[in-house]
C-alpha positions, 0 to 999 in steps of 0.5 A, a space after each residue: 539484486 545487490 547487498 548493499 544495506 540501507 539506514 533508516 534515514 536512507 530509506 526513508 529519504 529512498 520511499 518518502 515515507 517517515 521513520 515512524 511509518 518503516 519502525 510500524 512496518 517492523 513492529 507488525 513483522 511486515 519488515 526485518 531490519 538487521 539490527 547492529 545496536 540500535 541502528 537498524 539495516 535494510 537489505 535487498 529483501 526489505 527494499 523489495 518488501 517495502 516496495 510491494 507495502 507502498 504499492 499495496 497500500 496505493 491499491 487500497 489493500 489493508 496492511 493485513 491483507 499485504 501482511 499476509 501475501 507476504 507470508 506466502 512467499 516464505 511458505 512457497 518461495 516458488 511464488 504459486 501461493 503467492 501468485 493466486 493469491 494476488 490474482 484473487 485479492 487484486 480481483 475483490 480490490 478492483 471491483 471494490 474500487 469500482 464500485 467506490 468510483 461508481 459512488 463518487 460519480 453519483 455523487 459528484 453529479 448530484 452536487 453538479 446538479 445542486 450547485 447549478 439550482 443554486 446557479 439558477 436561483 440567483 440568476 432566475 
């Protein structure tokens, strides 16, 4: 990985996030950019972490879960603890997402049925 550093503005453009989002991730200690005066510089570590954070958010993980998972890397750079935690977290999240999908499918079916009843009452 290169040692290239990115400014806040560059990171926002690269990942399509707002400056407020990056500052929030810094505030809750998910990111730790290098600071020179008021300017923040994001290196390869922060780029990789932001990719993982955004992927975790896409999958529906809470930021605290992502933070705890990222902390495991610092405790075990070989990654075994982090991988084991990821497997367990992913399993839980898959179950949660499947449950939500089932609820959504049921709601859609109910809404379609009620819509059809309304259509039939207008035509009947």
